[in-house]
N, C-alpha and C positions, 0 to 999 in steps of 0.2 A: 768700803757701800752700801757693803749686806748688812754691817751696824746702823746704816743710816737707812737704810731701808726697812728695817724692823722695829728701827723706833717711831718713824714716819710712821707707819701702819698702825701698828698697837695704840698712838695718840688717835691717830684718826679715828679709829675702831670705838676707841674709849670716847671720845664726844658725841662721836653718833650717837653710841647708847643712851648715853646720861641724855641727850636732847631728846632724844623715842619714848624716857622711860616717864622722862618728864612730861612730856603731850601726854603720853597714855593717860597717868594721874591728871592731869588736868582736863579730859577729855572725857574721863569719866565723873566728875562733878555733876556733870546734866546734859542736859541737849545744848546746842550750838548750834547757830548757824553762823555760815561763813558765805559772806557774798565778796567773789571778786573785785563786781563793778556791777555799775546801774543796769547793763546789758547780760549781766548773769546769771544763773540761774543757781538761786540757793542751794548750797549742800548741807543737809541736816544730819548731825551723829545723836542718835535716838539713845542710841543706849553705849554701857563701853565696849559692847561685840565689835561695834564698828570703829574703834578710838585707835588701835593701832593703823589700821588702815589711813584714815584720815592723818596722823601724824607721820606715817611715812610718806604722804604727798607733801606736805606744805612742813616738815622738820618741827612741827609746833608752833613755826611763827606767828602761827594766826592767834595764838594766847597773849601775845605781848602786846598791852597796851600802848604803849609807845609808836608801833611799828604799825598801826590801824589806821592811821595818818596816809592820805592820798596821792599822788604825784603823777600828773597826767591822766588822773583819771583810776589811777592801780593805786591798790593799798602798799607800802612801802613793801611789807612781809614778803609779797610775791617776787619783787625784785630781788631781791636778796636769797630767797627762793630759788629763785631761777637761777642765781648766780653758781650758787650750790650746787646747783645740779649739774651746770655746765662742768664747773670745778670737779664733778663727781664724775662726767664723761671723761677729761681727761685722766682720770686718776684709776679708773674700772679701764681703758685703754692699756696705761701704763701698768697697772698691776698685771693686767693679762698677758701682757709683751713681755714682762718677768719672767712669771710664769712657763709659758711657753720655749724660753731663750736658756733660761735657766735651770728651772727644778725639769720640767719634764723631758727637755733637753740633755739634761742629766741622766737622768734614766733610761731615756732610751737608746743613749750610746754603751749602756751596758748591756744590750741583747744582740744577739747574733746576726739577728734581720735587722735591713735596714728599712724595711715598709714601715716603720713607726715614724722614722727619720722623716720619711717624705709625707707622711700623714700631719706631722707635728708644724713642716714648713708650710704645708698645705693650708692648715685651719690657721695659722698666728695672724695672715695677716687680715680675712675676711672677718675675723673673730673681734679684731682690735677697731674695726671699722663699726659692725656692726651694733657692741655694747655702744661705741662713743654715739653714734646716732641716736639711739634711742636713748637713752640719758639725756644727749643735749635734746631730741625733742619732747620729752617731759617736762623740760623745766621750760622751753616756749609756750609750751600748751597750760604751764601755770596762769598766765596772763588771759584775761577774757577779748581776746581778740575779735574782728568781726568774720560773717561768713568765710568770707572769699580767701581772709588770711589763713582760716581756719582750714580750707580746700585746700590753699598750697602745701602748708603742713602736712596735713594725710595725706599727700599724691607723693611730696618730695618725700616720705620715709617710705614710701612703696618703692615709688622706683630705687634709693639708694641699697631700701634691703633688695629688691630685687638685680640691682646692680653689682651687688657683693656676690648674691648665691651664684650668679652668672660668673663672674671672676673665677668664685672657687671652683666651680664646674670644669670650665676653663683651664687651670690650675691642677685638677685633679686631671685632665686629661693627659695634659704634657708629664707628669710625674709618672703615672702609673703607667704612661706608654715608653716612655726611657725607661722605667725601673722594669719592664718586662726585655724591651730590646738590649737592657745590659744580662739579662738573664740568657738571651738567645744570643750574646755576642758573637760564640762560635758557629752556629747553625746559618748555611745561608745569609752570609753577610751582607753580602754584594745586591741581595733582594732587598733586605729589611731595610737599607740606605734609601732605596727607593719607595718601599713601601709603608712607609712608621710616615713622612713625611706628607703624602697623601691620605692616609686615613686618621692623621692629626689634625691636617687643615679639615677635610670635610666634616669632625665631627664638630671642631669649632664654630663651623658656620648654621651646620643643623641646631644646635646651643642658641647660640647669639638668634636665628630667627625665630626658634620656639620662644626665648626672653624675652624678645619684642614684642612680639604675637600678645603672650599671655601677660605682661604687664600692660601692655595697649588695651588689654580687656578688663582692667584693675580698675585703669583709670579711666575709664567710660569710653570708652575710644569703640565706632564700630569698625569691627576688624570682620565684618564680611564686605565690605566694598574691599579692604584691601587684601582677603585673599582670594576674590577673582579677579582682583586687578594681576598678582599673582600666575592664578592658573593659566589666563590668558596669556600672559607674558611668556611662561615656562612650554606653553604650547607651540605660541607661535617659533621660539626658540629651539625646541624640538624638533619642529617639522622644517626648519630650515640649518640646522647641524646635526643633522642624521647619521652623519659618514661619522662625522666627532665623536657621539653620541657613540656609537657601536665600537669606534678602535678605545673609546675608555674603557666599557667593559671587555671589550676583545684584554685590554692592559691589565683591569681586574682576574680575569680569568688567567691569565698571563701569573700574578702577583699570587696567585691563592695556590692555583695545580701546580707552579715552580716546575715545567717540563726543561726547562733550561735557563742557565742563568750568564751571567758578564763573564765574556773568557772560555765560555763553554763550546765547543765546533758541534755545528748541529746541520743537518739537511735538512728541506725544507721545499718542499716539491721540488725545482729545475733548482734551485738556490743551496749552496755549499760552503757553509765559512765559518769563521769565528764569530760571537756576539760582542759588540762592542757597549750596545747604548741599549736598555729597555726605556721607553717612553712612555708618555701616558698617549700620545698617537700613533707611534709605529714604533718598530724596534729595528734595529740596523747591524747588518752581518757585515764584515769583510771577506768577502768569496778568496780563494783559491788564487785568483789572480791579480790581487789587491784591490780588487775594486769595491767600491763602499755600498750595497746594498739596501735599498728601507724597503721595509715591508711593512705594510697597512696592521695595526693589532686585529681587526676585523678579521683577517682570515686566519687566525691563529685559532677559531673556536673550532673550526672543520679542517685544518689541514691535517697532515701527518706530519708530524712531527721527529726525525732520530737526531738523537742528542747521541753525536759518536764521544762525546769527553766522557759518559760517565757507562760504557762499555767496561765490564772489568778486566780485560785483557785486550789483546790486538790476535784477532784470527788471520792465519797467512793460509792461505790455498792455491796449492801450485803444480801443474805436470812437466816433469822433468821426460823429454824426450829423447832415445837412444835410436841408432839405426836399426833399422827389419833386419840385418844381417847377423845382429849380435847373435851367441849363440845363447841357447836357454840356461846355463850354467853362469853364462856372464849378467842374463837375467836378473837371475834369483842374487847376486853377487854382489850388483848394483846395490837390490833392493834394500840387502841384509846393509851395507854402508852408508844409504841414506839413514836406516835407523841407528847404526852406530851413530853417527858425526848432530844427528839432530834428538836423539836420548838422550847423548852424555853435555848437551850442554846446557847449564844452568836456569837458562833464561825461557826455556820452552814445556811445554805440559802438552798432556792427550794426544800423543804423537800419535797421528796413523799414515802408515806407507802401504801402497799398493800398485800391483802392476794392473790398471783396470782398464785399457783401451788399446785397441788396434789405431794409430791414428791414418790419415792419409799418408803420411810420409814419416810415421814414427812408434815408437812402441811406447806407452804414454807410462810413465810410474808417476803414480797420484801423492803428493806430500801435503798433509794437514796438519797444523797442529799452533798452538794457542802461545802468545809472547806476553811473560808476565807482567811485562810492565806499559806502560801507556806512555810514555817518553817517545817521540817518534823518531827523535837522535840516535837513542841508543838502540832502537828496534834497525833501523835502516844498517846502524853499524853493527848491530849483531845480522842480518841478514847476510850482510857483505860476508863476514869472518865465514858466515855457514856455507856459504856459497865456492868462496875459495878452497874448502877445506873439501868439497864437493869436488870443486875441478882437478887439484891436483890427485886426490882419491882416482876417479875415473880417468886421469891421463895412466897413473900410476898401472893401473890395468889392464887398459890397454880399452874401457869402454868410450865409444864416441856416439856424441851427441848429435843426434838428429837435426836436421833444417828440414826447410819445404823443399823441394825439389819436384822435378819432373822426366820421367827418360820418353824419351819419343823417337820410335823407330821408322827407318825410311826405308822401304822393301823394292830392289831390284831384282826382276825374275825370282829367282827361288834363293835369291841370299840376302840374309837380314844383314845390315848395315848401322849404326849407331850412331845416329846425327852429333844429341845429344846427351846427358845423363849418366845415371850408373852404368852397370855390365847389362846387354841382354840376356834374355830368357834363351837358352837351351830351341833351337824348333827342331820339330820333327820332320 
């Protein structure tokens, strides 16, 4: 296949160069007038300086006497030149395809970056189409067409080139967004899965609208009325869909600022739960009762959001109350026991233990510590283990836990009798 292509390429180049050199020599012999048809404007080649340009456009076929005969009002050489350009259009597109698929692709595969591979995939299609259309256009322009046909050919070329460029930009958006997404595959993937489709569609829509307006302007169409109509429609839609637009921009804020992601446990005003979906209009949170709560995205911009999942650890703050009749020595012992139990556990850190308060029915010992893991099941299991150890040690040392109680005194004459509660205080 490779040998066949090389022979074909060399043979075609040899024939083309031979024809061009011969036509240059023929044009250099003097001034030549070339008339495509009765309606065409004569092309004058006055000096050898313009001979190469004329030869490139006509392949030198206009110098062959027997090709000066006319068919349907056009010289025979124009038909042959047109066919050569059409053939050249196919040939050039095939050559470009071969270069990008084989030669350049092989070169790109030797590099460590994948960006050059993406660029080759991006350029392969549009370059072939544009090259094919340009040569085909030149081949058709060899003939002297009526004015309306010339206008169609000219505008058709503009449309094809515009479509190719639009396709090129749209493909570039796809390729580069995919390239960027693959580079950030381990960074907030849940957000990227939702953000990239929105960005992709928005950019594509913008490119298509700009391409349509620009092409319409180059085709001679009045785009002022189109822009005015679009503005009126956009204003009407904006007024009718203010909440929708607000929710959309709220979603953009969530995607860009990233206060939370899917699977995070958050607290938003009176709602606390796990984020299940983040859409363009709303965010859905499964609260602790199992209910699915839908929150409009427009509230995200001004709301106070607490991301519970992103805390570095779990903070525990609790008061352990012991009875008022506990001797001071045992109060100190209780503090020491709590320091030993919490301090010796592998998952606790930054421990604070302090006898800090005389409560209504107990002596309170404050315990503050941070749990190193965010796994709630492991945290609850660890807290159970610690509480059982505390209960066991306090029972062994005779330290009693307090509970809310109330002492009621009933006085009859000068005797004090206990109705309910603890032992009465001595009376004077």
